[in-house]
C-alpha positions in Angstrom: 0.0 -6.5 -72.7 -2.9 -5.5 -70.4 -2.2 -8.5 -68.1 1.5 -7.4 -67.9 0.5 -3.9 -66.9 -1.9 -5.2 -64.2 0.7 -7.5 -62.9 3.1 -4.6 -62.6 0.5 -2.5 -60.8 -0.2 -5.3 -58.4 3.5 -5.7 -57.6 3.8 -2.0 -57.0 0.9 -2.0 -54.6 2.5 -4.9 -52.7 5.7 -2.9 -52.3 3.8 0.3 -51.3 1.7 -1.5 -48.7 4.8 -3.0 -47.2 6.3 0.4 -46.7 3.2 2.0 -45.2 2.6 1.1 -41.5 0.1 2.4 -39.0 1.5 4.8 -36.4 3.2 2.9 -33.7 1.8 5.1 -30.9 -1.6 6.4 -31.6 -2.9 9.2 -29.3 -6.3 8.7 -27.7 -8.9 10.9 -26.0 -11.4 9.3 -23.7 -13.8 10.4 -21.0 -12.3 10.1 -17.5 -14.7 7.2 -16.8 -13.6 5.3 -19.9 -9.9 6.0 -19.2 -10.2 4.7 -15.6 -11.8 1.5 -17.0 -8.7 0.9 -19.1 -6.4 0.9 -16.1 -5.0 -2.6 -15.3 -5.6 -3.7 -11.7 -2.4 -4.7 -10.0 -0.9 -5.4 -6.5 1.7 -2.9 -5.6 5.1 -3.7 -4.2 7.9 -1.4 -3.2 10.5 -4.1 -2.8 13.9 -2.9 -4.0 12.9 0.7 -4.6 15.5 3.5 -4.4 15.0 7.0 -5.9 18.3 6.6 -7.7 16.8 3.8 -9.8 15.3 6.7 -11.8 18.1 8.9 -13.2 16.9 12.6 -13.3 17.3 15.3 -14.2 19.1 14.5 -17.5 20.1 16.8 -20.4 16.4 17.2 -21.4 14.7 17.1 -24.8 17.4 19.5 -26.3 20.8 18.5 -25.1 22.3 21.5 -26.9 20.4 24.2 -24.9 22.5 23.7 -21.8 19.3 23.2 -19.7 18.4 20.0 -17.8 14.9 18.6 -17.7 13.8 20.7 -14.7 14.7 23.9 -16.4 13.1 22.9 -19.7 9.8 22.2 -17.9 10.0 25.5 -16.1 10.6 27.4 -19.3 7.8 25.5 -21.1 5.2 26.1 -18.3 6.1 29.7 -17.5 3.2 32.1 -17.7 5.8 34.9 -18.0 9.2 33.7 -19.3 12.2 34.0 -16.9 15.5 35.4 -18.0 18.0 32.7 -18.9 21.5 33.3 -17.9 24.8 31.4 -18.1 24.5 27.6 -17.5 20.7 27.9 -17.9 20.3 29.9 -14.7 16.7 31.1 -14.6 15.8 34.4 -12.9 12.4 36.0 -12.5 9.4 34.7 -14.5 5.9 33.8 -13.3 4.2 30.4 -13.0 0.8 29.2 -11.9 0.7 26.1 -9.6 -2.6 24.6 -10.4 -2.5 22.2 -7.5 -3.0 25.0 -5.0 -4.0 27.9 -7.3 -0.8 29.9 -6.3 1.2 32.2 -8.5 4.9 31.8 -8.1 7.4 34.5 -9.2 10.8 32.8 -8.6 12.0 29.4 -9.9 13.4 28.3 -6.6 9.8 28.3 -5.2 8.8 25.5 -7.6 9.3 21.8 -7.7 8.8 19.7 -10.8 6.3 17.0 -9.7 6.3 13.6 -11.3 2.5 13.3 -11.8 2.8 9.6 -10.8 5.6 9.7 -8.3 8.7 7.6 -8.9 8.0 5.3 -6.0 4.4 4.8 -7.2 5.6 4.0 -10.7 8.0 1.5 -9.2 5.2 -0.1 -7.3 3.0 -0.2 -10.4 5.3 -1.9 -12.9 8.5 0.2 -13.3 10.5 -2.2 -11.1 10.6 -4.5 -14.1 11.9 -1.9 -16.5 15.4 -1.3 -17.8 17.4 1.6 -16.3 17.0 3.4 -19.6 13.2 3.2 -19.6 13.1 4.4 -16.0 15.3 7.4 -17.0 12.9 8.1 -19.9 10.0 8.0 -17.5 11.6 10.3 -15.0 12.4 12.9 -17.7 9.3 12.5 -19.8 8.4 15.7 -21.6 6.5 13.9 -24.4 3.2 14.4 -22.5 2.5 17.6 -20.6 0.7 15.7 -17.8 3.8 13.7 -16.9 5.9 16.6 -15.3 4.2 19.6 -13.6 5.7 22.7 -12.1 4.0 23.3 -8.7 4.8 24.9 -5.4 7.5 23.1 -3.4 5.2 23.0 -0.4 2.4 21.3 -2.4 4.8 18.8 -4.0 6.3 17.8 -0.7 2.8 17.4 0.8 1.9 14.9 -2.0 5.2 13.0 -1.6 4.7 9.5 -3.1 0.9 9.2 -2.4 -1.7 8.1 -5.0 -5.2 9.6 -5.3 -6.6 7.2 -2.7 -4.3 9.1 -0.2 -3.8 12.6 -1.6 -5.5 15.2 -3.9 -4.4 18.8 -4.6 -5.7 21.3 -2.0 -7.5 23.3 -4.7 -10.9 21.6 -5.2 -11.2 23.0 -8.7 -8.0 21.1 -9.6 -9.4 17.6 -8.8 -10.9 16.7 -12.2 -7.8 17.8 -14.1 -5.5 16.1 -11.6 -7.4 12.8 -11.8 -7.3 12.9 -15.6 -3.5 13.7 -15.7 -2.8 10.9 -13.2 -4.8 8.4 -15.3 -3.2 9.7 -18.6 0.3 9.1 -17.1 -0.5 5.6 -15.9 -2.0 4.7 -19.3 0.9 6.2 -21.2 3.4 4.1 -19.4 1.2 1.0 -18.9 1.3 1.2 -15.1 -1.2 -0.7 -13.0 -3.4 0.7 -10.3 -4.6 -0.9 -7.0 -8.2 -1.2 -5.9 -8.4 1.8 -3.5 -6.8 4.0 -6.2 -9.3 2.8 -8.9 -12.2 3.3 -6.6 -11.3 6.9 -6.0 -10.7 7.6 -9.6 -14.0 6.0 -10.6 -15.8 8.3 -8.2 -14.0 11.3 -9.8 -15.2 10.0 -13.2 -18.8 10.2 -12.0 -18.2 13.7 -10.6 -16.3 15.0 -13.6 -18.5 13.9 -16.6 -17.0 16.5 -18.9 -13.4 15.8 -18.1 -11.4 14.2 -21.0 -8.2 12.2 -20.7 -5.7 12.6 -23.6 -2.7 10.3 -23.7 -0.2 8.7 -26.1 1.6 5.5 -25.3 5.2 6.1 -24.5 7.8 5.1 -27.1 
């Protein structure tokens, strides 16, 4: 009798263990230096790139709200919420563009920056992705660092440059910017080239208290 009960318990444990799995995408928090060390070194290539390879903006995280990704990011990042009119037209509101420490009070004064620009993502591994994965990348709201509301002037100054070529004009933004750049590359398993890694390592030394939080993309 006891043996039968034990056999039953063992069988139940086997079934239970089969149904319990570790989280597929575990979030991590590292120092900036540790995070930079996790970047895979790669050689960049822009062969075949076109901006239309990344479909954006799509219907966003909530297809029922009538807002596309750009508007959803603006609503999420607003310091003072804008009014939302018909067809998700935004009016008023207030935002803080951390790249240049500028307060913006009208949605048209803002761009939504892809932290790692689409062309840089292509160079760093996205050229091998499916169209669906590139669309997911271009509209990624699963990690706040991926898409950032900043002044149009600042975003266009950055263009498709990496940290070896461009940093935000506000010096106090550099540690955060480096962390969010690295977080985005790690989230999407994108590579980095040697000049990029060298600059990021230097920032790691100069920003010892800066953490990098990221969760691998689905």
